[in-house]
N, C-alpha and C positions, 0 to 999 in steps of 0.2 A: 625781419629788416630787411632790405634788399642791400647785396653787395655791389659797393660802386668805386672800391678798390681791394688790393691787396688786405686783406684785416680788416675791412674800413667797410662800415655798413650805414644805411641809411634806416632813418627807428621810422617806422607810420604813428608812431605815439609822439605827443608834444616832449618836451626838456622833461618837466615833471614827472610825466608818465612813465616816460624811459628807466628814470631812475629808480620809481616805484617799484616798476616790471620786475627790474633785475634784481634791486634788494629782497624783494619778497618771492619773488618766484624761480630765479634761476640761482642765486646764490645763495645760501643756507643761512638761514638766520643766525647772527656772530660771524659770521666766516668771512666778511669783508667789513674794509675800514674804508670809511666818506671821508676823502680830502678834496677841499675846495681850489681850484686851482685857479677860475679869473670868474667874477662877476662883474660884466658893466654893461653899457648900453647897447656893445656890437655882439659881445660873446658873451657866453657862460658854458663853464668847464668845471667838472666834478671828476675824481678821478676816484674809482672803488678797485682797493687793494685787495686780494685774494689772499688771505691769511694761511689756507689748507696748504696742508704737505702734500708731495705728491702731486702737487698741481700742475696742469697742462697748459694754463696761462697764470700770467700775473697780478693782470690788473685789465681793466678797462677803463679808458677815458670817455668818457660821455660829454658833447658838447652840442650849443647851439648856435648858428652863425645863421642870421638873414630868415630869422625864422624854421629853420629846418635843423632836426636833432639827429645828430650822428653819433656812432660807437666805433672807437678803435679799441681792438683787440691785441694785448700787450701781451706776447707768446713766450714760456721760458724756455730758457736758451735748449734743454733738453726738446724739448716740441720742435723746434725751429730746424736742430739738426734732424731730428725725426724725418721732416717735411724735405730738408734737403737731400736726405738719402735716398727717400721716396722719388724725388724728382731724377736724381741720377739714374736711379732703375727705370729710368720713364713709366712711373705711376704705377708699375706692376708689385702686387701684391707678395712678398717673400714667404716661398717655402719651408715648412718645419718640418 
């Protein structure tokens, strides 16, 4: 997938192919709940909720607009805090 914004990516696959890919390849079987968001002539969208504990991301919104499929990653609060701290340090790794 190609990054098109913060936490937002354009999928090289079609809508159904993108959902299938994430359910079979990225998310362990049984670790995601698929929730339909919208399905009309202009927009199709689904939310994949991550059920794993200690997760870096809460879920994915996969949606298709005008024939192009996008993925939006919903990060966990803990992960967002980690990213903000890293930005505040100027992207430098913390020494241990």
